[in-house]
N, C-alpha and C positions, 0 to 999 in steps of 0.2 A: 443451500443458493441453489433457483429456480434454473428451472431448465433456459424462457427467453434472456433469462441474464446470462447464463452458461452459455445461447450463441454470439449475445453482445462483444461477451468476452474475447470467444474466439473471432470473431472480424477486428477488433483491436488488435489483436496480436497479429493477424494479416497485413491490414495496414499499417503497423509499426513497421514489421518486419519490409513491408514493401517500399517506404520511404528511407528505412534505413542501410537496405540493402543488403543485412545482415540479423540475423538469426541472435548471434554472442551481442549486437547492440544493441538489437529491439527488447532482449530477455532484461537487460540491463535495466533501461528505458520502464521496464515495469517494473521490476523487483522481482523478477523471475531469475529463475534458473536456466541457462541454458537448454540444454534438455526439455523441461519446462515447456518453452516457448514452441522446440520442435517439436513435442506431444500434441501442443493448442494444432498446430499448422495440419500436424495430420488429420488430426481429427475433423477438421471443418474438411480436409478435401475429403477422409472420407464421407461424409453426412451430403456432403452435395455430389460426392459421385465423380471428382474433376481433379483434374491435376491444374495446381493454383503453380508452380515455384518449378522454376528447375533448378536445381542445387550443381554444380559444378567446385572443384576442389578449391578456388579462387572469386568465387562470382554466386551471386542467385539473378537470374531473370524471370519474369512473373511472363506464363502461357497464356494464350489467348484467353481464357480459361478466368485465369488470374486480371489480366486485363482487363476486362471487362465484369467482372464484380469489384475490382479496387474503388470503380464512384460510388455504386450501389451501397458498397459499404458505407465508402463517406457519409453515403445522405443519412442512410440508418443511423448508422452514430448521429450526428448533428439531429439526426430530428427527435434521436431518444435525447439529448440534451437539451433542446428547448425545451422536453414535456420540464425537464428534470428543472429548468429554469422558472418553466410557469407554473409551478408549483414549492418554488423556494420564497423566501418573503427578506426584503431588503438588500443589500452590497451581498450576505450570501448567496444572489442567486449567483454574483460575477465572477465564476470563476469560471476552470480549465483549459483547456491549452490554446495558445494564440500562433498562429507561425504568418510572421510576414517574411514577402521580397519586395525590398529596397534596393533602386540602383544605388550603384557602389558611393561616388563621391556625397550623392545627395543625403542618402540612407545613411551614413558615415558622418556627415559634417553638420547635418540640420537636424535631420529626422530622429536621430538616433537618441535627444534629448525628447522627443515628442514619444515617444515609446517608452523610455524607460520614466518619464512623468506616470506614464500612463498605472504601466506595472507597479510603480510604486503606491501611487491612488489605490487599485486593484489587484491586493496582494496575492489573492486564491488564485490570480492568473497564470498562467506557465508562462509568457511568451519567445519564443525562437522570433531572431534577428537574422534574415541574414541578408547579403549583399551580392547584388548578378544583376551584369546590365545584361547581358543576354536574353531574351525569349527565351520563356518557361513552357512545359508544358504543366499548365496549370496542377488538372487529376492527378499526373505526376508524382510533378512536390511536391500535393497535400498542404498545400496550403492553404488559410482563410480570405488570404490579401495579397494582390501583388501591387506595386508601385511602382508606373514605369511612366520615362518621359520619351512622350513622342505615344503613336499610337495603337490600340491595342487591338490585336487583329484574331481576336478570337469571340465571334459571334456568341460560345457558349457563354460569355460570362456578358453581367451589368458591368459595367463604367460609368465611374461618377469623378466627374471633373474638378479636379482640385488648385490649379491656377495656373499660369503661363508667363513662363520665366524671359526674361530678356536678355537677351542677347547681343553682345558690341563686338566691335573688330579693335583686337589692342596687342600692342606691340611696344616694348622698351627701349627705352629712353637711348640706346647707347645701336639700337637697327636703325632708328630715324634721326635719330642727331636733333637740328638743331629747324630740321623741314615738319611743316605742317599741309594738311591734308582738306578740302572740302568734296572734292569731288571722290565716287568708288573710284573713277579712270585713273585718277593719278595715284593711287598704291596699286595700280594690275602691277606695273613691276619689283612689285616687293617680293620678297622670296613668304610663301605660309608653311603656316607648320595646320595639318587638317584630321579633325577626328572623323573618323571614318565612318560611324557610327548615323552622321548627319550632315558631314559635307564631305566635298572631294572637288573634283575642278569647277565645278558650278556654284555658286554663295550668292542667292538672293537678298536684294536688298531693298529697303524702305526707307524710304525720306519721311524724317517729319510732318509736311505736307500734305504724303501719301504717294510720293514719285517714288517710282521701282525700275533696279535697275541688279542683273546677271551681271555677278564679276566672275571675272571667270582667271582666277590665278594661276602665278605657277604654285604647283608644290612641292615643297623640298622634305615637308615633313608628314609621313600621316602614321597614327594613334588609333589604335583604338579607346585609348586610357585617358582620360582628363588631365588628370597628374601629372603625367608624362605631356600633354598639350602645354597645361600651361606653365613646366620644367623651361620648355623649349622656348616659349614665349619670353619667360626672362630672362631667358641668356642670349636673347637675338637670334636665337638660329628660325624668326619667320615671325609674320601677323600669325590670331588665329582666335576663330570663334570662339568668345568663352562669356558665358552667364554670369550677370551681375552681382547676384550672388557671390557663386565663388574665387572673384575677382578683386571685391570692392576694397580691404583695406590694399590687398597692390596698388590699386588705383587711389587711393587716400595718402596713399606713402611715397606716391613714383614713381614703384618698379616699373608700373603697366603706364600705359596710355591710352587715353580713347582716341582711337585715329581718327573717327568720324564720326564726330557728337552728334551728328546730322540724320545720320546715317543706322538701323539699326539691323542684324541680323534678321530673320524669323523667328517668330516667336515658337518653343515650344509649348506643350502642354502637358501638364501631370495629374498622368492619370492615373484613380482607385480603381481595380477590376477585383470584382466576384463575383462566388456563385450564384444563379438564382436559392431562391428559395423562399415557401409561405411565409416561415418567419428568420427572418435573421437572426443567429443566438448573440444575447445581447450583449457581450463582451464583443463581439464585431461591431455592431452598430454604434456602440459609446466609441469603439475608437477607431472608430471614420468619422463621428464625431472630433472626435479631437485629433484626429491628422487634420482636418479642416481647419479647423481653429490655428490648430499651428502653424499649418501651409502662412496664413494669412496673414502672417504674422514674424514675416522674411522678405527683408529687402531684395530686391531686384526681382520678384515672384508675385503676378496681378492676377 
């Protein structure tokens, strides 16, 4: 084994240990014994002359030097993978790990099939599909693509818009009875259930004619989980702002009603974020293209 490859192997082990937060878990991923993975980490620290990871009885933590190395190591490994792709032929070039972080509901109910179809099409791609609604630190998580609903507040990333989510006020028939509503002020007295990541005591609405209104409802229930919000709406605990793609079946079957058909809540943008590179790995470029095509076909996303 050549020395350059030895160095890449040491960096790969370090990155995997950092991602997994465990030497034993990283060793399993890499097909090594725990002792071998520990030796590789120690050898890398010796070559660099610095401590990269602090070990305690129950956890590992990157030192300041380890944090600085982690991003450089990812870029170097990505560069090596690009070189391999450039000198391979045909579909054999589409291989390697692909880690994607997606929002919980959209990732579970809509985007998972896009990702799975992609992996089946390119079986040499090793897909990691993680669901997370909270903001992530891209370099620390070690993902290739972050799919996020709403703005990506990280200037170090390239952000690609995938679509906009139509959102509406919905309520159960049990909550509103036989009443119908035409204007936002008419629903202000109803209890509301709010998704804390996007709504609170103020809900901007826009009419089909472009008129704007800021609704200031009484929030009876607040949650950070869209599934809990849907349950609250279905049980009649409150009016909720929910995306059409998520509640279309409930609307079709009459469990929820479009409370203000001529008014919509602010649309949210679905973004895909990834690190800049002189040349993206082929598997990432192909996945982003598949993702864009798949999102276009989801009802309620424009």
